[in-house]
N, CA, C and O atoms as CSV, one atom per row, in Angstrom:
chain,resi,resn,atom,element,x,y,z
A,1,UNK,N,N,0.852,-1.175,0.000
A,1,UNK,CA,C,0.000,0.000,0.000
A,1,UNK,C,C,0.898,1.238,0.000
A,1,UNK,O,O,1.772,1.377,0.856
A,2,UNK,N,N,0.682,2.118,-0.944
A,2,UNK,CA,C,1.492,3.331,-1.020
A,2,UNK,C,C,1.017,4.361,0.000
A,2,UNK,O,O,-0.095,4.262,0.519
A,3,UNK,N,N,1.855,5.340,0.280
A,3,UNK,CA,C,1.493,6.382,1.246
A,3,UNK,C,C,0.234,7.138,0.831
A,3,UNK,O,O,-0.525,7.586,1.690
A,4,UNK,N,N,0.000,7.286,-0.485
A,4,UNK,CA,C,-1.197,7.994,-0.935
A,4,UNK,C,C,-2.476,7.251,-0.560
A,4,UNK,O,O,-3.542,7.857,-0.452
A,5,UNK,N,N,-2.368,5.947,-0.365
A,5,UNK,CA,C,-3.535,5.127,-0.038
A,5,UNK,C,C,-3.710,4.918,1.458
A,5,UNK,O,O,-4.715,4.343,1.874
A,6,UNK,N,N,-2.784,5.357,2.266
A,6,UNK,CA,C,-2.850,5.138,3.709
A,6,UNK,C,C,-3.513,6.319,4.398
A,6,UNK,O,O,-3.287,7.480,4.058
A,7,UNK,N,N,-4.335,5.978,5.373
A,7,UNK,CA,C,-5.029,6.976,6.178
A,7,UNK,C,C,-4.736,6.726,7.641
A,7,UNK,O,O,-4.472,5.596,8.050
A,8,UNK,N,N,-4.785,7.785,8.423
A,8,UNK,CA,C,-4.547,7.710,9.854
A,8,UNK,C,C,-5.646,8.462,10.577
A,8,UNK,O,O,-6.260,9.370,10.018
A,9,UNK,N,N,-5.890,8.084,11.813
A,9,UNK,CA,C,-6.785,8.872,12.655
A,9,UNK,C,C,-5.899,9.725,13.543
A,9,UNK,O,O,-5.099,9.204,14.319
A,10,UNK,N,N,-6.043,11.025,13.428
A,10,UNK,CA,C,-5.255,11.964,14.208
A,10,UNK,C,C,-6.033,12.296,15.477
A,10,UNK,O,O,-7.042,13.000,15.423
A,11,UNK,N,N,-5.569,11.794,16.610
A,11,UNK,CA,C,-6.259,11.996,17.883
A,11,UNK,C,C,-6.269,13.466,18.295
A,11,UNK,O,O,-7.210,13.924,18.944
A,12,UNK,N,N,-5.249,14.189,17.930
A,12,UNK,CA,C,-5.147,15.600,18.289
A,12,UNK,C,C,-6.152,16.448,17.493
A,12,UNK,O,O,-6.806,17.329,18.051
A,13,UNK,N,N,-6.268,16.175,16.199
A,13,UNK,CA,C,-7.187,16.925,15.340
A,13,UNK,C,C,-8.611,16.366,15.370
A,13,UNK,O,O,-9.567,17.068,15.041
A,14,UNK,N,N,-8.743,15.087,15.771
A,14,UNK,CA,C,-10.048,14.451,15.790
A,14,UNK,C,C,-10.615,14.196,14.409
A,14,UNK,O,O,-11.819,14.322,14.181
A,15,UNK,N,N,-9.721,13.831,13.480
A,15,UNK,CA,C,-10.179,13.562,12.113
A,15,UNK,C,C,-9.217,12.629,11.391
A,15,UNK,O,O,-8.071,12.446,11.804
A,16,UNK,N,N,-9.713,12.039,10.295
A,16,UNK,CA,C,-8.893,11.188,9.450
A,16,UNK,C,C,-8.013,12.067,8.570
A,16,UNK,O,O,-8.461,13.086,8.045
A,17,UNK,N,N,-6.754,11.658,8.416
A,17,UNK,CA,C,-5.822,12.396,7.569
A,17,UNK,C,C,-5.069,11.415,6.681
A,17,UNK,O,O,-4.806,10.275,7.066
A,18,UNK,N,N,-4.730,11.882,5.487
A,18,UNK,CA,C,-3.924,11.057,4.596
A,18,UNK,C,C,-2.494,11.013,5.109
A,18,UNK,O,O,-2.060,11.889,5.857
A,19,UNK,N,N,-1.774,9.985,4.698
A,19,UNK,CA,C,-0.394,9.802,5.151
A,19,UNK,C,C,0.449,11.033,4.867
A,19,UNK,O,O,1.309,11.395,5.671
A,20,UNK,N,N,0.217,11.668,3.751
A,20,UNK,CA,C,1.019,12.835,3.382
A,20,UNK,C,C,0.736,14.042,4.273
A,20,UNK,O,O,1.515,14.995,4.286
A,21,UNK,N,N,-0.366,14.011,5.015
A,21,UNK,CA,C,-0.753,15.133,5.871
A,21,UNK,C,C,-0.616,14.829,7.363
A,21,UNK,O,O,-0.965,15.655,8.206
A,22,UNK,N,N,-0.114,13.654,7.677
A,22,UNK,CA,C,-0.066,13.255,9.083
A,22,UNK,C,C,0.984,14.039,9.846
A,22,UNK,O,O,1.982,14.499,9.292
A,23,UNK,N,N,0.726,14.172,11.124
A,23,UNK,CA,C,1.661,14.871,12.002
A,23,UNK,C,C,2.509,13.877,12.768
A,23,UNK,O,O,2.855,12.811,12.260
A,24,UNK,N,N,2.839,14.238,13.993
A,24,UNK,CA,C,3.680,13.397,14.841
A,24,UNK,C,C,2.990,12.070,15.144
A,24,UNK,O,O,1.781,12.022,15.370
A,25,UNK,N,N,3.771,11.004,15.146
A,25,UNK,CA,C,3.225,9.660,15.329
A,25,UNK,C,C,2.651,9.420,16.717
A,25,UNK,O,O,1.893,8.469,16.905
A,26,UNK,N,N,2.990,10.257,17.696
A,26,UNK,CA,C,2.524,10.007,19.056
A,26,UNK,C,C,1.044,10.311,19.255
A,26,UNK,O,O,0.514,10.061,20.338
A,27,UNK,N,N,0.364,10.841,18.247
A,27,UNK,CA,C,-1.078,11.046,18.363
A,27,UNK,C,C,-1.825,10.539,17.133
A,27,UNK,O,O,-2.849,11.097,16.739
A,28,UNK,N,N,-1.289,9.456,16.524
A,28,UNK,CA,C,-1.918,8.859,15.351
A,28,UNK,C,C,-2.270,7.405,15.600
A,28,UNK,O,O,-1.570,6.698,16.326
A,29,UNK,N,N,-3.348,6.970,14.996
A,29,UNK,CA,C,-3.696,5.552,14.933
A,29,UNK,C,C,-3.711,5.184,13.461
A,29,UNK,O,O,-4.186,5.951,12.625
A,30,UNK,N,N,-3.197,4.024,13.154
A,30,UNK,CA,C,-3.206,3.580,11.771
A,30,UNK,C,C,-1.874,2.955,11.413
A,30,UNK,O,O,-1.037,2.746,12.291
A,31,UNK,N,N,-1.665,2.657,10.162
A,31,UNK,CA,C,-2.416,3.126,9.011
A,31,UNK,C,C,-3.670,2.300,8.743
A,31,UNK,O,O,-3.779,1.143,9.149
A,32,UNK,N,N,-4.588,2.918,8.064
A,32,UNK,CA,C,-5.819,2.278,7.611
A,32,UNK,C,C,-5.853,2.348,6.091
A,32,UNK,O,O,-5.220,3.211,5.484
A,33,UNK,N,N,-6.591,1.441,5.492
A,33,UNK,CA,C,-6.652,1.354,4.039
A,33,UNK,C,C,-7.538,2.386,3.379
A,33,UNK,O,O,-7.458,2.587,2.167
A,34,UNK,N,N,-8.384,3.046,4.155
A,34,UNK,CA,C,-9.282,4.048,3.582
A,34,UNK,C,C,-9.645,5.089,4.633
A,34,UNK,O,O,-9.417,4.899,5.827
A,35,UNK,N,N,-10.204,6.174,4.169
A,35,UNK,CA,C,-10.664,7.216,5.088
A,35,UNK,C,C,-11.762,6.673,5.988
A,35,UNK,O,O,-11.799,6.976,7.181
A,36,UNK,N,N,-12.659,5.867,5.418
A,36,UNK,CA,C,-13.761,5.300,6.205
A,36,UNK,C,C,-13.243,4.406,7.322
A,36,UNK,O,O,-13.738,4.473,8.447
A,37,UNK,N,N,-12.255,3.572,7.026
A,37,UNK,CA,C,-11.672,2.718,8.068
A,37,UNK,C,C,-11.060,3.568,9.172
A,37,UNK,O,O,-11.217,3.255,10.353
A,38,UNK,N,N,-10.371,4.628,8.806
A,38,UNK,CA,C,-9.758,5.508,9.803
A,38,UNK,C,C,-10.826,6.175,10.666
A,38,UNK,O,O,-10.645,6.333,11.873
A,39,UNK,N,N,-11.928,6.561,10.049
A,39,UNK,CA,C,-13.001,7.226,10.794
A,39,UNK,C,C,-13.716,6.283,11.757
A,39,UNK,O,O,-14.362,6.730,12.705
A,40,UNK,N,N,-13.600,4.979,11.512
A,40,UNK,CA,C,-14.234,3.984,12.390
A,40,UNK,C,C,-13.208,3.290,13.271
A,40,UNK,O,O,-13.387,2.131,13.644
A,41,UNK,N,N,-12.137,3.992,13.603
A,41,UNK,CA,C,-11.063,3.434,14.416
A,41,UNK,C,C,-11.566,2.925,15.756
A,41,UNK,O,O,-11.103,1.895,16.247
A,42,UNK,N,N,-12.515,3.645,16.350
A,42,UNK,CA,C,-12.969,3.278,17.693
A,42,UNK,C,C,-13.668,1.919,17.694
A,42,UNK,O,O,-13.498,1.136,18.629
A,43,UNK,N,N,-14.451,1.638,16.655
A,43,UNK,CA,C,-15.112,0.335,16.551
A,43,UNK,C,C,-14.085,-0.788,16.518
A,43,UNK,O,O,-14.246,-1.814,17.180
A,44,UNK,N,N,-13.033,-0.581,15.743
A,44,UNK,CA,C,-11.982,-1.594,15.617
A,44,UNK,C,C,-11.255,-1.790,16.942
A,44,UNK,O,O,-10.993,-2.924,17.345
A,45,UNK,N,N,-10.930,-0.700,17.617
A,45,UNK,CA,C,-10.224,-0.782,18.904
A,45,UNK,C,C,-11.085,-1.496,19.936
A,45,UNK,O,O,-10.592,-2.362,20.658
A,46,UNK,N,N,-12.373,-1.143,20.015
A,46,UNK,CA,C,-13.261,-1.780,20.988
A,46,UNK,C,C,-13.424,-3.262,20.712
A,46,UNK,O,O,-13.422,-4.059,21.650
A,47,UNK,N,N,-13.564,-3.656,19.450
A,47,UNK,CA,C,-13.693,-5.069,19.097
A,47,UNK,C,C,-12.416,-5.828,19.447
A,47,UNK,O,O,-12.471,-6.940,19.972
A,48,UNK,N,N,-11.277,-5.226,19.157
A,48,UNK,CA,C,-9.999,-5.874,19.466
A,48,UNK,C,C,-9.817,-6.014,20.973
A,48,UNK,O,O,-9.372,-7.057,21.453
A,49,UNK,N,N,-10.159,-4.971,21.714
A,49,UNK,CA,C,-10.032,-5.035,23.171
A,49,UNK,C,C,-10.931,-6.115,23.756
A,49,UNK,O,O,-10.518,-6.839,24.662
A,50,UNK,N,N,-12.148,-6.231,23.254
A,50,UNK,CA,C,-13.067,-7.263,23.738
A,50,UNK,C,C,-12.517,-8.657,23.435
A,50,UNK,O,O,-12.581,-9.553,24.276
A,51,UNK,N,N,-11.982,-8.829,22.240
A,51,UNK,CA,C,-11.395,-10.114,21.861
A,51,UNK,C,C,-10.225,-10.469,22.773
A,51,UNK,O,O,-10.105,-11.608,23.224
A,52,UNK,N,N,-9.368,-9.495,23.042
A,52,UNK,CA,C,-8.220,-9.740,23.925
A,52,UNK,C,C,-8.679,-10.029,25.348
A,52,UNK,O,O,-8.088,-10.862,26.035
A,53,UNK,N,N,-9.718,-9.352,25.788
A,53,UNK,CA,C,-10.250,-9.577,27.136
A,53,UNK,C,C,-10.743,-11.015,27.271
A,53,UNK,O,O,-10.466,-11.681,28.268
A,54,UNK,N,N,-11.472,-11.488,26.268
A,54,UNK,CA,C,-11.966,-12.867,26.286
A,54,UNK,C,C,-10.807,-13.863,26.230
A,54,UNK,O,O,-10.827,-14.877,26.926
A,55,UNK,N,N,-9.811,-13.580,25.414
A,55,UNK,CA,C,-8.649,-14.467,25.325
A,55,UNK,C,C,-7.901,-14.517,26.660
A,55,UNK,O,O,-7.436,-15.578,27.077
A,56,UNK,N,N,-7.790,-13.370,27.323
A,56,UNK,CA,C,-7.141,-13.335,28.640
A,56,UNK,C,C,-7.906,-14.174,29.656
A,56,UNK,O,O,-7.306,-14.886,30.461
A,57,UNK,N,N,-9.232,-14.085,29.615
A,57,UNK,CA,C,-10.049,-14.886,30.539
A,57,UNK,C,C,-9.820,-16.373,30.292
A,57,UNK,O,O,-9.654,-17.145,31.236
A,58,UNK,N,N,-9.811,-16.773,29.021
A,58,UNK,CA,C,-9.596,-18.179,28.689
A,58,UNK,C,C,-8.202,-18.619,29.132
A,58,UNK,O,O,-8.043,-19.701,29.697
A,59,UNK,N,N,-7.209,-17.797,28.882
A,59,UNK,CA,C,-5.841,-18.138,29.243
A,59,UNK,C,C,-5.690,-18.272,30.756
A,59,UNK,O,O,-4.952,-19.130,31.241
A,60,UNK,N,N,-6.392,-17.422,31.492
A,60,UNK,CA,C,-6.312,-17.449,32.952
A,60,UNK,C,C,-7.198,-18.530,33.570
A,60,UNK,O,O,-7.150,-18.768,34.776
A,61,UNK,N,N,-8.004,-19.177,32.735
A,61,UNK,CA,C,-8.876,-20.217,33.241
A,61,UNK,C,C,-10.184,-19.693,33.790
A,61,UNK,O,O,-10.851,-20.381,34.563
A,62,UNK,N,N,-10.559,-18.497,33.410
A,62,UNK,CA,C,-11.805,-17.909,33.892
A,62,UNK,C,C,-13.010,-18.293,33.043
A,62,UNK,O,O,-14.132,-17.889,33.348
A,63,UNK,N,N,-12.795,-19.069,31.978
A,63,UNK,CA,C,-13.935,-19.461,31.149
A,63,UNK,C,C,-14.710,-20.577,31.846
A,63,UNK,O,O,-14.137,-21.366,32.598
A,64,UNK,N,N,-15.980,-20.633,31.597
A,64,UNK,CA,C,-16.853,-21.584,32.293
A,64,UNK,C,C,-16.591,-23.023,31.894
A,64,UNK,O,O,-16.844,-23.935,32.682
A,65,UNK,N,N,-16.088,-23.247,30.686
A,65,UNK,CA,C,-15.908,-24.607,30.202
A,65,UNK,C,C,-14.524,-25.174,30.518
A,65,UNK,O,O,-14.301,-26.373,30.352
A,66,UNK,N,N,-13.609,-24.348,30.962
A,66,UNK,CA,C,-12.243,-24.792,31.193
A,66,UNK,C,C,-12.034,-25.342,32.585
A,66,UNK,O,O,-12.951,-25.332,33.406
A,67,UNK,N,N,-10.833,-25.822,32.857
A,67,UNK,CA,C,-10.519,-26.342,34.182
A,67,UNK,C,C,-10.532,-25.227,35.216
A,67,UNK,O,O,-10.246,-24.072,34.901
A,68,UNK,N,N,-10.861,-25.577,36.436
A,68,UNK,CA,C,-11.008,-24.567,37.481
A,68,UNK,C,C,-9.681,-23.968,37.913
A,68,UNK,O,O,-9.644,-22.807,38.321
A,69,UNK,N,N,-8.593,-24.720,37.837
A,69,UNK,CA,C,-7.309,-24.186,38.279
A,69,UNK,C,C,-6.530,-23.507,37.163
A,69,UNK,O,O,-5.420,-23.022,37.387
A,70,UNK,N,N,-7.101,-23.467,35.960
A,70,UNK,CA,C,-6.447,-22.809,34.837
A,70,UNK,C,C,-5.386,-23.651,34.150
A,70,UNK,O,O,-4.716,-23.184,33.229
A,71,UNK,N,N,-5.234,-24.892,34.597
A,71,UNK,CA,C,-4.237,-25.778,34.021
A,71,UNK,C,C,-4.947,-26.969,33.412
A,71,UNK,O,O,-5.765,-27.625,34.057
A,72,UNK,N,N,-4.620,-27.237,32.160
A,72,UNK,CA,C,-5.216,-28.396,31.506
A,72,UNK,C,C,-4.308,-29.596,31.664
A,72,UNK,O,O,-3.085,-29.458,31.689
A,73,UNK,N,N,-4.894,-30.759,31.770
A,73,UNK,CA,C,-4.122,-31.994,31.921
A,73,UNK,C,C,-3.577,-32.465,30.603
A,73,UNK,O,O,-2.901,-33.493,30.547
C-alpha cells in the first residue's frame, strides 16, 4: 500500500488524515486502508479489546468450560 492510499486517525485533530498530511506519530492511529476505516477506528479498537479480554479470561482459566485451576491436563 502506497502512502497515498494510507489513512490515519489523528487523535489531536479528531479527524482522518492522509499519510502525506499526518503529524507526529505520538497522536496517530493507523495506518488504515481508507478514510472510512480511519473514521471507524474506535469500533476496531473496541472489538480488538473485547477479543483480547476474552482471550485473557480463557488463558487465565476464567472461562466456564475450562478447568477450574487454569491448568489443563
